[in-house]
C-alpha positions as CSV (number, residue, x, y, z in Angstrom):
1,M,11.2,14.8,-8.6
2,R,8.5,16.6,-10.4
3,S,9.9,16.6,-13.9
4,P,12.6,14.6,-15.8
5,R,16.1,15.7,-16.3
6,G,17.1,17.3,-19.6
7,V,16.4,20.5,-21.5
8,T,15.0,18.6,-24.5
9,W,12.0,17.4,-22.5
10,V,11.3,20.8,-21.0
11,L,11.3,22.5,-24.4
12,A,9.3,19.7,-26.1
13,L,6.6,19.7,-23.4
14,F,6.4,23.4,-23.4
15,F,5.8,23.7,-27.1
16,A,3.4,20.7,-27.1
17,S,1.4,22.4,-24.4
18,M,1.4,25.7,-26.1
19,M,0.0,24.0,-29.2
20,A,-2.7,22.3,-27.3
21,S,-5.9,24.1,-26.3
22,C,-6.1,25.2,-22.7
23,E,-8.6,22.8,-21.1
24,S,-10.5,23.8,-18.0
25,L,-11.4,21.9,-14.9
26,P,-15.1,21.0,-14.3
27,D,-17.5,23.5,-12.7
28,V,-17.8,22.5,-9.0
29,D,-20.6,24.8,-8.0
30,N,-23.3,22.2,-8.6
31,L,-21.5,19.0,-7.7
32,A,-23.6,18.5,-4.6
33,A,-26.8,19.3,-6.4
34,V,-26.5,16.6,-9.1
35,A,-26.2,13.7,-6.7
36,P,-29.0,11.1,-7.1
37,Y,-31.6,10.5,-4.5
38,K,-29.8,7.6,-2.7
39,S,-30.1,6.7,1.0
40,S,-26.6,5.3,1.0
41,P,-23.6,4.8,-1.3
42,T,-22.7,1.7,-3.2
43,V,-20.3,-0.6,-1.4
44,D,-18.5,-3.5,-3.1
45,N,-16.9,-6.5,-1.4
46,Q,-15.1,-9.6,-2.5
47,N,-18.4,-10.9,-4.0
48,G,-19.3,-7.8,-5.9
49,K,-22.0,-5.2,-5.0
50,M,-23.3,-5.5,-1.4
51,A,-27.1,-5.6,-0.8
52,R,-28.4,-2.2,0.2
53,K,-29.4,-3.2,3.8
54,Q,-26.1,-4.9,4.4
55,S,-24.1,-2.0,3.2
56,A,-26.2,0.5,5.2
57,A,-25.6,-1.5,8.4
58,L,-21.9,-1.7,7.7
59,L,-21.6,2.0,7.1
60,A,-23.6,2.8,10.2
61,R,-21.1,0.9,12.3
62,R,-18.0,2.2,10.5
63,W,-19.0,5.9,10.6
64,A,-20.5,6.1,14.1
65,K,-17.7,8.3,15.3
66,A,-17.2,10.4,12.2
67,T,-17.6,14.2,12.8
68,T,-18.9,14.9,9.3
69,D,-21.8,13.3,7.5
70,M,-19.7,10.6,5.8
71,K,-22.7,8.8,4.3
72,S,-23.8,12.0,2.5
73,L,-20.2,12.7,1.3
74,A,-19.8,9.2,0.0
75,V,-23.1,9.5,-2.0
76,L,-21.9,12.8,-3.5
77,E,-18.5,11.4,-4.2
78,E,-19.9,8.3,-6.0
79,A,-22.1,10.5,-8.1
80,A,-19.2,12.7,-9.1
81,T,-16.7,9.9,-9.8
82,G,-18.8,6.8,-10.6
83,K,-16.5,4.7,-8.3
84,P,-17.9,2.6,-5.4
85,L,-16.5,2.2,-2.0
86,I,-14.8,-1.2,-1.4
87,S,-15.0,-2.8,2.0
88,G,-12.8,-5.3,3.8
89,N,-9.4,-3.8,3.3
90,K,-6.2,-3.4,5.4
91,V,-4.4,-0.1,4.6
92,T,-1.0,0.5,6.0
93,L,0.4,4.1,5.9
94,L,4.1,4.1,4.9
95,F,6.2,7.0,6.0
96,D,8.8,8.0,3.5
97,G,11.0,6.2,1.0
98,P,13.0,3.9,3.3
99,A,9.9,2.3,4.9
100,T,8.2,2.0,1.5
101,M,11.2,0.4,-0.3
102,K,11.6,-2.1,2.5
103,E,8.0,-3.1,2.3
104,M,7.9,-3.2,-1.5
105,M,11.1,-5.3,-1.9
106,A,9.8,-7.7,0.8
107,A,6.6,-8.2,-1.2
108,V,8.5,-8.7,-4.5
109,A,10.8,-11.3,-2.8
110,A,7.7,-13.2,-1.6
111,A,5.9,-13.1,-4.9
112,Q,4.5,-16.4,-6.2
113,S,2.7,-15.6,-9.5
114,S,2.9,-12.0,-10.8
115,I,4.3,-8.6,-10.2
116,N,2.9,-5.6,-12.0
117,L,4.8,-2.4,-11.6
118,E,3.8,1.0,-12.9
119,T,6.1,4.0,-12.3
120,Y,6.9,7.5,-13.6
121,I,10.6,7.3,-12.8
122,F,12.8,4.1,-12.7
123,D,16.4,5.2,-12.2
124,Q,19.5,3.3,-12.7
125,D,21.0,4.0,-9.3
126,Q,21.6,2.0,-6.2
127,V,17.9,1.5,-5.4
128,G,16.7,1.2,-9.0
129,S,19.4,-1.4,-9.8
130,E,18.6,-3.4,-6.6
131,F,15.0,-3.3,-7.5
132,A,15.7,-4.4,-11.1
133,D,17.9,-7.3,-9.9
134,L,15.1,-8.5,-7.6
135,L,12.6,-8.4,-10.5
136,I,15.0,-10.3,-12.7
137,E,15.5,-12.9,-10.0
138,K,11.8,-13.4,-9.5
139,R,11.3,-13.8,-13.3
140,K,14.0,-16.5,-13.2
141,Q,11.9,-18.3,-10.6
142,G,8.9,-18.3,-12.9
143,V,7.0,-15.2,-11.7
144,T,5.4,-13.1,-14.4
145,V,6.8,-9.6,-14.2
146,N,5.3,-6.6,-16.1
147,V,6.8,-3.1,-15.9
148,L,5.0,0.0,-17.3
149,Y,7.3,3.1,-17.1
150,D,6.8,6.6,-18.4
151,S,9.0,7.4,-21.4
152,V,9.5,11.0,-20.2
153,G,10.1,10.2,-16.5
154,T,12.8,7.8,-17.6
155,L,14.6,10.0,-20.1
156,G,17.6,10.0,-17.9
157,T,17.7,6.2,-17.6
158,P,20.0,4.4,-20.1
159,Q,18.2,2.0,-22.4
160,P,20.6,-0.9,-21.5
161,F,19.1,-0.8,-18.0
162,F,15.7,-1.8,-19.5
163,D,17.3,-4.1,-22.1
164,R,18.8,-6.2,-19.3
165,M,15.4,-6.7,-17.7
166,H,13.8,-7.5,-21.1
167,A,16.6,-10.1,-21.8
168,A,15.7,-11.8,-18.5
169,G,12.1,-12.2,-19.7
170,I,10.4,-9.3,-18.0
171,T,7.7,-7.7,-20.2
172,L,8.3,-3.9,-20.4
173,L,6.3,-1.1,-21.9
174,A,7.3,2.6,-22.3
175,F,4.3,4.8,-21.9
176,N,3.5,7.4,-24.6
177,P,7.0,7.4,-26.3
178,V,8.7,10.7,-26.8
179,N,9.6,9.7,-30.3
180,P,6.3,9.7,-32.4
181,A,7.8,7.0,-34.7
182,A,8.4,4.6,-31.8
183,R,4.7,3.6,-31.7
184,L,2.3,4.4,-34.5
185,G,-1.0,6.0,-33.6
186,K,-1.9,8.9,-31.4
187,W,1.1,10.8,-30.2
188,A,0.3,12.3,-26.8
189,L,3.6,13.8,-25.5
190,N,1.7,16.1,-23.1
191,N,-0.1,13.2,-21.3
192,R,2.2,11.4,-18.9
193,D,1.8,8.4,-16.7
194,H,2.5,9.9,-13.3
195,R,1.1,6.9,-11.4
196,K,3.1,4.9,-8.9
197,L,1.6,1.4,-8.4
198,M,2.8,-2.1,-7.7
199,V,0.5,-5.1,-7.4
200,V,2.0,-8.4,-6.3
201,D,0.1,-11.7,-6.9
202,G,-3.1,-9.7,-7.3
203,K,-3.3,-9.6,-3.5
204,I,-1.0,-6.8,-2.3
205,A,-0.8,-3.3,-3.8
206,F,1.4,-0.3,-3.1
207,T,0.6,3.2,-4.4
208,G,1.4,6.8,-3.5
209,G,4.0,9.3,-4.5
210,I,7.3,7.3,-4.4
211,N,9.2,6.5,-7.6
212,I,11.8,3.7,-8.0
213,S,14.8,5.8,-7.3
214,A,17.4,6.3,-4.6
215,T,16.3,10.0,-4.6
216,Y,13.0,9.0,-3.0
217,A,14.5,6.3,-0.8
218,N,16.8,8.7,1.0
219,S,15.9,9.6,4.6
220,S,14.3,13.0,4.7
221,F,15.0,13.6,8.4
222,F,11.3,12.9,8.9
223,R,10.7,11.7,12.5
224,S,14.3,12.9,13.3
225,K,15.8,15.7,15.3
226,R,18.7,15.9,12.8
227,K,18.6,19.0,10.7
228,P,20.1,19.5,7.2
229,Q,23.2,21.7,6.9
230,T,21.8,23.6,3.9
231,T,18.4,24.5,2.4
232,D,19.5,24.6,-1.2
233,G,17.7,21.3,-2.0
234,K,21.0,19.4,-2.4
235,K,21.8,18.2,1.1
236,V,18.4,17.3,2.3
237,G,16.3,14.2,1.7
238,W,12.8,13.8,0.4
239,R,9.5,13.6,2.3
240,D,7.0,11.3,0.7
241,T,4.1,9.0,1.5
242,H,2.9,5.6,0.2
243,V,0.2,3.1,1.3
244,K,0.1,-0.7,1.3
245,I,-3.3,-2.1,0.6
246,E,-4.5,-5.7,1.1
247,G,-8.1,-7.0,0.4
248,P,-10.8,-6.6,-2.2
249,A,-9.6,-3.1,-3.3
250,V,-6.5,-4.6,-4.8
251,A,-8.6,-5.9,-7.7
252,A,-9.6,-2.3,-8.6
253,L,-5.9,-1.3,-8.5
254,Q,-4.9,-4.3,-10.6
255,W,-7.6,-3.4,-13.1
256,S,-6.3,0.2,-13.4
257,F,-2.8,-1.2,-14.3
258,I,-4.1,-3.6,-16.9
259,N,-6.4,-1.0,-18.4
260,N,-3.6,1.5,-18.8
261,W,-1.4,-1.2,-20.4
262,V,-4.0,-2.3,-22.8
263,N,-4.9,1.2,-23.9
264,Q,-1.3,1.8,-25.1
265,D,-2.0,-0.7,-27.9
266,A,1.5,-2.0,-27.7
267,G,1.1,-5.7,-27.1
268,D,-0.8,-8.0,-24.8
269,L,0.1,-8.8,-21.2
270,P,1.4,-12.4,-20.6
271,E,-1.3,-14.7,-19.3
272,G,-1.5,-14.9,-15.6
273,N,-3.8,-15.2,-12.6
274,Y,-4.1,-11.5,-12.1
275,F,-7.4,-11.6,-10.3
276,P,-7.4,-14.2,-7.5
277,K,-10.2,-14.4,-5.0
278,L,-9.7,-11.7,-2.4
279,N,-11.2,-12.3,1.0
280,P,-11.7,-9.5,3.6
281,V,-8.5,-8.8,5.6
282,G,-9.5,-5.6,7.4
283,D,-12.2,-3.1,8.0
284,K,-11.1,-0.2,5.8
285,L,-13.4,1.3,3.2
286,V,-11.5,2.4,0.1
287,R,-12.3,4.2,-3.1
288,V,-9.9,3.8,-6.0
289,L,-9.6,6.7,-8.3
290,P,-7.4,6.2,-11.4
291,T,-7.7,9.2,-13.7
292,D,-6.6,10.0,-17.2
293,P,-7.1,12.9,-19.6
294,D,-10.4,11.4,-21.0
295,R,-12.1,11.3,-17.6
296,E,-13.8,14.1,-15.8
297,S,-11.1,15.0,-13.3
298,D,-12.4,12.5,-10.7
299,I,-9.6,13.2,-8.1
300,Y,-10.2,16.9,-8.4
301,K,-13.9,16.6,-7.9
302,A,-13.6,14.2,-4.9
303,F,-11.1,16.7,-3.3
304,I,-13.4,19.7,-3.8
305,L,-16.4,17.8,-2.4
306,A,-14.5,16.7,0.7
307,I,-13.4,20.3,1.4
308,Q,-16.9,21.7,0.8
309,E,-18.4,19.1,3.2
310,A,-15.7,19.6,5.9
311,K,-16.9,20.4,9.4
312,Q,-13.8,20.6,11.5
313,S,-10.5,20.3,9.7
314,V,-8.8,20.3,6.3
315,H,-5.2,19.3,6.5
316,I,-3.4,19.0,3.2
317,T,0.2,18.2,2.3
318,S,1.1,19.1,-1.3
319,A,4.4,18.9,-3.0
320,Y,3.5,21.0,-6.0
321,F,0.7,23.4,-5.2
322,V,-0.6,25.4,-8.1
323,P,-4.4,25.3,-7.7
324,D,-7.1,26.7,-9.9
325,Q,-9.4,29.4,-8.6
326,Q,-12.2,27.0,-7.6
327,F,-9.8,25.0,-5.4
328,V,-8.6,28.3,-3.8
329,D,-12.2,29.3,-3.2
330,A,-13.1,26.0,-1.6
331,L,-10.3,26.3,0.9
332,C,-11.1,30.0,1.6
333,D,-14.8,29.2,2.1
334,A,-14.0,26.4,4.5
335,A,-11.8,28.6,6.6
336,K,-14.4,31.4,6.7
337,R,-17.0,29.0,8.0
338,G,-14.7,28.0,10.9
339,V,-13.0,24.9,9.6
340,D,-9.3,24.6,10.6
341,V,-7.7,24.7,7.1
342,R,-3.9,24.0,7.2
343,L,-1.6,23.5,4.3
344,V,1.9,22.0,4.5
345,L,3.8,23.2,1.4
346,P,7.4,23.1,0.3
347,G,10.0,25.3,2.0
348,V,12.8,23.6,0.0
349,T,12.1,22.7,-3.6
350,D,13.5,21.0,-6.7
351,H,11.3,23.0,-9.0
352,G,11.7,26.8,-8.5
353,L,9.0,27.8,-11.1
354,V,6.3,25.7,-9.4
355,F,7.5,26.9,-6.0
356,H,7.0,30.5,-6.8
357,A,3.8,30.0,-8.8
358,G,2.3,28.3,-5.7
359,R,3.4,31.1,-3.4
360,G,1.4,33.5,-5.7
361,F,-1.8,32.1,-4.0
362,Y,-0.7,32.8,-0.5
363,D,-2.2,36.2,-0.1
364,P,-5.9,35.3,-0.7
365,L,-5.5,32.1,1.3
366,L,-3.9,33.8,4.3
367,S,-6.5,36.6,4.1
368,A,-9.3,34.1,4.4
369,G,-7.8,32.5,7.5
370,V,-6.0,29.5,5.9
371,H,-2.9,28.5,7.8
372,I,0.2,27.9,5.6
373,F,3.3,26.1,6.7
374,E,6.4,25.4,4.7
375,L,8.4,22.2,5.4
376,Q,12.0,23.1,6.2
377,V,13.9,19.8,6.6
378,A,13.2,18.0,3.3
379,I,12.1,18.4,-0.3
380,L,8.4,17.7,0.0
381,H,7.0,15.2,-2.5
382,A,4.0,13.8,-0.7
383,K,0.5,14.3,-2.0
384,T,-1.9,13.6,0.9
385,A,-4.9,15.1,2.7
386,V,-7.0,14.2,5.8
387,I,-10.3,15.9,6.4
388,D,-12.3,15.8,9.6
389,S,-9.9,13.0,10.7
390,S,-12.1,10.5,8.8
391,W,-11.6,11.1,5.0
392,S,-8.1,10.6,3.7
393,T,-6.4,10.5,0.4
394,V,-2.9,9.3,-0.7
395,G,-1.7,9.2,-4.3
396,S,0.3,10.6,-7.2
397,A,-1.8,13.6,-8.1
398,N,-0.4,17.1,-7.3
399,I,-2.8,20.0,-6.8
400,D,-2.3,21.5,-10.2
401,R,-3.8,21.5,-13.6
402,R,-1.2,19.1,-15.0
403,S,-2.2,16.4,-12.6
404,F,-6.0,17.0,-12.8
405,L,-6.2,17.5,-16.6
406,H,-3.3,16.0,-18.5
407,N,-1.6,13.2,-16.5
408,Y,-2.6,9.6,-15.7
409,E,-2.8,9.7,-12.0
410,L,-3.9,7.4,-9.2
411,N,-5.2,8.3,-5.7
412,V,-6.9,6.1,-3.1
413,I,-9.5,7.5,-0.7
414,V,-9.7,5.8,2.7
415,V,-12.9,6.5,4.7
416,D,-12.0,5.5,8.2
417,T,-11.4,7.4,11.5
418,G,-8.6,5.0,12.6
419,F,-6.6,5.6,9.4
420,G,-7.5,9.2,9.6
421,H,-5.8,9.4,13.0
422,D,-2.7,7.8,11.6
423,M,-2.7,10.5,8.9
424,E,-3.2,13.2,11.5
425,S,-0.1,11.9,13.4
426,A,2.0,12.1,10.3
427,Y,0.7,15.5,9.5
428,N,1.5,16.8,12.9
429,E,5.1,15.6,12.6
430,D,5.3,17.6,9.3
431,L,4.0,20.6,11.2
432,R,6.7,20.2,13.8
433,D,9.4,20.7,11.1
434,S,7.6,23.4,9.3
435,K,7.6,27.2,9.5
436,E,4.3,29.0,9.6
437,I,3.8,31.9,7.1
438,T,1.7,34.7,8.6
439,L,-0.2,37.3,6.6
440,E,1.8,40.2,8.0
441,Q,5.1,38.5,7.3
442,W,3.9,37.6,3.8
443,R,2.9,41.2,2.9
444,H,6.4,42.4,3.8
445,R,8.3,39.9,1.6
446,P,10.9,41.3,-0.8
447,W,9.8,42.7,-4.1
448,A,12.1,40.3,-5.9
449,D,10.0,37.4,-4.6
450,R,6.9,39.1,-5.8
451,L,8.3,39.5,-9.2
452,K,9.2,35.8,-9.3
453,E,5.7,34.9,-8.2
454,W,4.2,37.1,-10.9
455,A,6.4,35.6,-13.6
456,A,5.7,32.0,-12.5
457,R,2.0,32.5,-12.4
458,M,2.1,33.4,-16.1
459,T,3.0,29.8,-16.8
460,E,0.9,28.1,-14.2
461,Y,-1.3,26.2,-16.7
462,W,1.6,24.4,-18.3
463,I,3.7,23.6,-15.2
């Protein structure tokens, strides 16, 4: 679900956004030109920064089958984001809510020392209550449990739900309270914590697009021949994606959680062994990109660079697609140079304004040769991309200004052809249940739809 329930929040955010100055995304024209003269990117492992020769040999083996110049892209990406690649990881792609919740609950049940949970929505429903009960049980067993939840994303969740966890000894923190009197200091209503992250024992991490809610745990008919009875958004499930990460990259994810907590200036975390020694458990190279309103839109820059460097394919799945002109230009330029650019976008939505604003970009994209598909069997909530079957990203960031400029978001980039093929398989299954939108068809759409797109585009900065 993109936004919390309640008219109060919608009005408050709208007026807060109107009062704020309209920020702009960074200029991407010269991103490639500002990279330092480096022969290979920085690679970290369990012992810190790898020696140059060692990392160069590792990368040569890992990228031998890549179709694009992954070393060059990695250097550019490091220059743009300041984040290194981290080696020695195992990354498991989780399809949809049921698979993700099963894995997350199993990890919580096995926790020995600590559980750090960061989520935009934590609902008091069947799944949310079961999750809370499990956290409470682990706390009774002596496990340190810390929960950071967004105060806007949980507006619909009764306070007694959190009070029960607090009474059990769980440390909770509401991110950027809606009420300015709740926490003295800078009031930042427009900046939301949209991240979804759980780190268990400092050794296993989960991140992606799935909140703690039965909404996201419902089957979305993904990988199924069963079709929904209606397309009004009420009788279909949700399509989302998460990843499970083990290995040295977990430390970077743990750090992002702790840093976000500390920056709220609302009390210290309980002491704990949050950073155990992490040995290599796989061969995946991962870049962790936690972003916030004070950083230079790192996820956006990494996305643009990967599209600009694409040689064969750009396959994007985007729940809420309201790009800026630079992002549109990057997609169009890739298509014009012969890259297979395909977008899977919502055909069923929970947010009509965003849905129509995104459709307002279809004409220039289709005209440039970009292929657009709309998922028909579920409400799309995934935020993923796979480029040249070797560069992949999964995370919380939507392709819109809110995610890139105002929210606290978290994406991971996996540079690996094996994982890229897993991503392609999932993408192809989405295509199976999607309807392609052609340029001729699009230009004959009803005038009523055109009016909705025009009106929605007027508000695109704030949605």
